[in-house]
Structures are given as C-alpha cells and as structure tokens.
C-alpha positions as CSV (number, residue, x, y, z in Angstrom):
1,M,97.6,63.3,143.3
2,D,98.4,66.3,141.1
3,F,100.8,68.6,142.6
4,I,100.7,72.0,141.0
5,Y,103.3,75.1,142.0
6,K,103.5,78.8,141.5
7,M,107.5,79.2,140.7
8,E,109.3,82.5,139.5
9,F,111.4,82.2,136.9
10,N,113.8,84.4,135.6
11,N,113.6,86.1,131.9
12,L,110.9,83.0,131.5
13,D,107.3,83.5,130.7
14,I,106.1,80.6,132.4
15,E,102.4,81.0,134.4
16,Q,102.8,77.4,136.4
17,V,104.3,74.1,136.8
18,E,102.3,71.1,137.3
19,I,103.4,67.4,138.1
20,L,101.2,65.5,136.4
21,K,101.9,60.7,136.5
22,N,105.4,62.0,137.1
23,K,105.7,64.3,134.0
24,I,106.5,67.8,134.7
25,V,104.0,70.0,132.8
26,I,104.8,73.8,132.0
27,K,101.8,76.3,131.1
28,L,103.3,79.5,129.6
29,K,102.2,82.6,129.2
30,P,99.8,83.6,126.3
31,N,102.4,86.5,125.2
32,A,105.2,84.0,125.8
33,K,108.5,83.8,123.8
34,I,110.6,80.9,123.0
35,W,113.5,79.7,121.4
36,C,113.7,79.4,117.2
37,S,116.6,76.7,116.5
38,Y,117.0,78.3,112.8
39,H,116.6,82.1,113.7
40,K,119.0,81.7,116.8
41,S,117.0,83.8,118.7
42,V,113.6,84.3,120.8
43,Q,110.5,84.5,118.9
44,P,106.9,84.9,120.0
45,I,105.4,81.3,120.9
46,S,102.1,82.0,118.5
47,S,104.9,81.3,115.5
48,F,105.3,77.6,116.7
49,S,103.2,74.6,116.0
50,I,103.2,71.3,118.0
51,N,104.1,68.1,116.2
52,P,101.0,66.1,116.2
53,R,103.2,62.7,116.8
54,T,105.0,64.1,120.1
55,Q,102.7,66.8,121.4
56,R,105.3,69.5,121.4
57,F,106.6,72.6,120.3
58,Y,108.9,72.1,116.6
59,A,112.2,73.2,117.3
60,C,111.7,75.8,114.7
61,C,108.6,78.7,114.5
62,E,106.3,78.3,111.5
63,S,108.2,80.4,108.8
64,C,111.3,78.5,109.6
65,R,109.8,75.3,108.7
66,N,108.4,76.6,105.2
67,N,111.6,78.1,104.3
68,I,113.1,74.5,105.1
69,K,110.2,72.8,103.5
70,Q,110.8,74.9,100.5
71,W,114.5,74.5,100.2
72,Y,114.4,70.7,100.0
73,H,111.4,70.8,97.6
74,T,113.6,73.3,95.2
75,H,116.8,71.8,96.0
76,Q,115.6,68.4,95.3
77,D,118.2,67.2,92.8
78,Q,121.2,68.8,94.3
79,R,120.3,67.3,97.7
80,K,120.0,63.7,95.4
81,E,123.1,64.4,93.8
82,Y,124.9,65.1,97.5
83,F,123.4,62.0,98.9
84,K,124.4,59.5,96.5
85,D,127.3,58.4,98.0
86,Y,125.7,57.6,101.0
87,S,122.7,55.8,100.1
88,R,121.7,52.5,100.3
89,G,122.6,51.5,97.1
90,S,125.7,53.3,96.0
91,N,128.5,50.7,96.9
92,L,129.2,47.2,98.6
93,D,131.5,49.1,101.0
94,S,129.1,51.2,102.8
95,I,126.7,48.8,102.6
96,I,128.5,46.0,104.5
97,V,129.8,49.0,106.9
98,A,126.1,50.0,108.0
99,K,125.3,46.7,108.4
100,I,128.7,45.8,110.6
101,N,127.7,49.2,112.4
102,K,124.1,47.6,113.0
103,C,125.8,44.3,114.2
104,K,128.1,46.3,117.1
105,S,125.3,48.3,118.2
106,N,123.0,45.0,118.8
107,D,126.2,42.9,120.2
108,R,126.4,46.2,122.8
109,A,123.2,45.9,123.7
110,K,123.3,42.4,124.6
111,H,126.6,43.5,126.3
112,R,128.2,40.9,124.0
113,P,132.4,41.6,123.6
114,I,133.6,43.5,120.9
115,D,137.3,42.8,120.2
116,N,139.9,41.9,117.6
117,K,138.0,38.8,116.0
118,Y,135.3,41.2,115.3
119,I,134.1,40.8,111.7
120,D,135.4,43.4,109.4
121,V,134.6,45.0,106.3
122,D,137.2,42.5,104.4
123,Y,135.8,39.3,105.8
124,I,132.5,40.0,104.9
125,K,133.5,40.7,101.3
126,N,135.1,37.2,101.5
127,L,131.8,36.0,103.1
128,I,130.4,37.2,100.4
129,Q,132.4,35.9,97.6
130,Q,131.8,32.7,98.6
131,N,128.6,32.3,99.5
132,G,127.9,33.7,96.0
133,P,124.1,35.3,94.6
134,I,121.9,32.9,96.7
135,C,120.8,32.2,99.9
136,K,122.2,28.8,101.3
137,Y,119.1,28.3,103.1
138,C,116.1,29.4,101.2
139,Q,117.7,29.8,97.5
140,C,116.7,33.1,96.8
141,E,118.8,35.7,95.1
142,L,120.4,37.7,97.2
143,K,120.8,41.6,96.7
144,Y,123.7,43.1,97.3
145,T,123.2,46.8,96.4
146,N,119.9,49.3,95.2
147,F,117.2,47.0,97.8
148,D,114.8,48.8,99.9
149,A,115.3,48.8,103.9
150,N,112.2,46.2,103.7
151,E,113.7,43.9,101.0
152,K,113.4,40.4,102.4
153,S,116.0,39.3,100.1
154,Q,118.5,41.2,100.9
155,F,121.8,40.5,102.5
156,T,122.6,40.0,106.2
157,I,125.4,39.1,108.5
158,N,123.7,36.0,110.5
159,R,125.1,34.9,113.7
160,L,125.9,30.4,113.6
161,D,125.5,30.6,117.6
162,N,123.5,33.3,119.0
163,N,125.0,33.7,122.2
164,L,128.1,35.0,120.4
165,P,129.1,38.2,118.9
166,H,129.5,38.7,115.5
167,L,133.2,37.6,115.5
168,K,135.0,36.0,112.1
169,G,134.4,32.1,111.9
170,N,130.5,32.3,113.4
171,C,128.9,34.6,111.1
172,E,127.3,33.3,107.1
173,I,125.7,35.6,104.9
174,C,121.8,34.6,104.1
175,C,118.5,36.7,103.3
176,W,116.8,39.0,106.0
177,K,113.9,36.6,106.1
178,C,116.3,33.6,106.9
179,N,118.0,34.8,109.3
180,N,114.9,36.6,111.0
181,S,113.0,33.2,110.5
182,R,116.1,31.5,112.4
183,K,116.3,33.7,115.5
C-alpha cells in the first residue's frame, strides 16, 4: 500500500513525500534549490543532473562538475606526480600495508580476532624473502610491484588454516589465482 503525506518543512521546497516499498521519495517543487557541495551554497535544482547509476542528484551542480572534470584533465601530470608514491606499483612497503589492511578488514568482517600475533610488514617481507619469486602451488612468477588490480600473478597473503585470522605462522605467500582457488 502506498502512503502519500503532505508535509510542511521550514525553508525547503518540498511538494510531497511518498513512502513507496519502504523507501521515502521526496518530490521537490520545480523552482526548488538544493545544496551544492562545491559552491558551498544553495543552487537552483535545474543546475543539477542525476547520476544514472544511483538515480540521485550529484553532490555538486553541473557547472562545478564541469570545472572539476576540466581541472582533472588539465592537471593530469601533476596528479600523477603527486600520487606516484601512493600508487599500487610504487614501493613494496605501501603494497604490503594495503594488503595487510585488506586482511584486517576481511578478518573483522568474519569476526576473527586481531591481536598482537597479527601479521605485520616485517613478517610479510620475511615471507617474501623466504618464498622467492615463484608461487609454491602453480610455479608462476609472482609480481610484487607494478601489477594491475586484477592481475592473477600478484602476490597475496594466504591463510593456511582458514578458520584462523591472518596470524604469524598461519600465513604464506602465493599468487592471487591459487589463493582464490584454495578457498
């Protein structure tokens, strides 16, 4: 059943509010104004476009979106230089930190304990040194730096016992393909 409510809101240009399938739908008046996060001010609704993926208004008006796109396009070299130390291929330490953070995120999501025996950068570097450049399961050459996000030969931190978190002594280095096939 659909419910339609006529509501009064202070300083808002709302025509009506509907509850459809447990979602609140707010219909704005044609002359409504909404907040532009880039201008940091209220702008006419006609200057905003709708994101086709989310079916919601973008956070900033169309002119701001165009300015941002233009800036990104004209400052591409500066951005690459600025972010080069943070990119996936820059250095092994940052890649290891990112992989450990992903392991922690996965362990938290599965309610596995994170304690002082948890893996750290030095432990993973030691495993990499012991493992060498070859995956112990498929014998492919592992990539430790300069790999794409979906590269199957990138190194991963694999748990030996999948019931335990990523603890020291419960991890090994193998390729992404073998790690995912062992689950």
